[in-house]
C-alpha positions, 0 to 999 in steps of 0.5 A, a space after each residue: 943517627 943522621 936520619 931515621 927511616 920508618 918502614 923497611 919495604 922497598 921505598 924505605 930500604 932503597 932510601 936507606 941504601 942510597 943515604 948510607 952510600 953517601 956516608 949518612 948514618 941511617 937507622 931503619 925501623 920496621 914493625 915486622 920481622 923479615 922476611 915477611 909475607 905481604 900481599 902484592 902483585 909481584 911485578 917489578 916494572 922497568 923503572 924500578 928495575 933501573 933503580 935496583 940495578 943502580 943499587 948493584 943488584 943486577 947479578 942478584 936478580 938475573 937468573 934467580 927470578 922470572 924476567 918478562 919483556 911484555 904483557 898479555 891482557 885477557 878481556 871478556 870473551 876471547 879478547 887478548 892484547 899483547 904488548 912488549 915493553 917499549 924501548 925507552 932510553 936509559 931503562 931496561 926492556 924487561 921487568 921481573 916477577 919477584 914475591 915481596 917476601 923475597 924482594 923485601 929481604 933482598 933490599 933490607 939485607 942489601 941496606 944492612 950490608 951497606 951500613 944501615 942499622 935495622 931495628 926489626 920488630 920496632 913499631 913507629 908510633 908517631 913523629 917526635 915534635 919540638 915547637 911544631 917541627 919533626 925532630 925524630 920519632 916515637 916508637 915501641 921496642 921490646 915493649 918499651 916506649 922510646 924517643 929517637 931524635 935525628 936530623 931527618 925523618 923519612 916516612 916510608 911506612 905507608 899513607 895509613 901508618 903513623 907517620 903517614 897519618 901525621 
């Protein structure tokens, strides 16, 4: 593989997709089996929607998920503030409410459909080092410790995960 991505959430799956579209041979590893439940606020803001549209997912989202054009904040007592999403050139005027269960599956499936190899139930345990440089990852797959060498490692496994800590 030209690159290995640790983490199959939105950041990892989108990174894998964009690399694969540039003919980079990508392996994406995630400890979970998808679809998976993940606690999240489920609101996808216009900046992220623009990226999803660049990935070719507009048709997959439109009409399938709740679209919103603004926000309503309720405070103590009866205070309510409403704001529309402001016009910003190059960005949509809306967001979506999409459960992470659905969003993660859509993005991972889209990455797979565009040439990314995905290994689920494969836990990255840390970076593979050579002379102090990251040259791959160490992982657990099917109960076996494995080492995978590559030219580029992307840690999309969160700040508290093995690559994030390292």
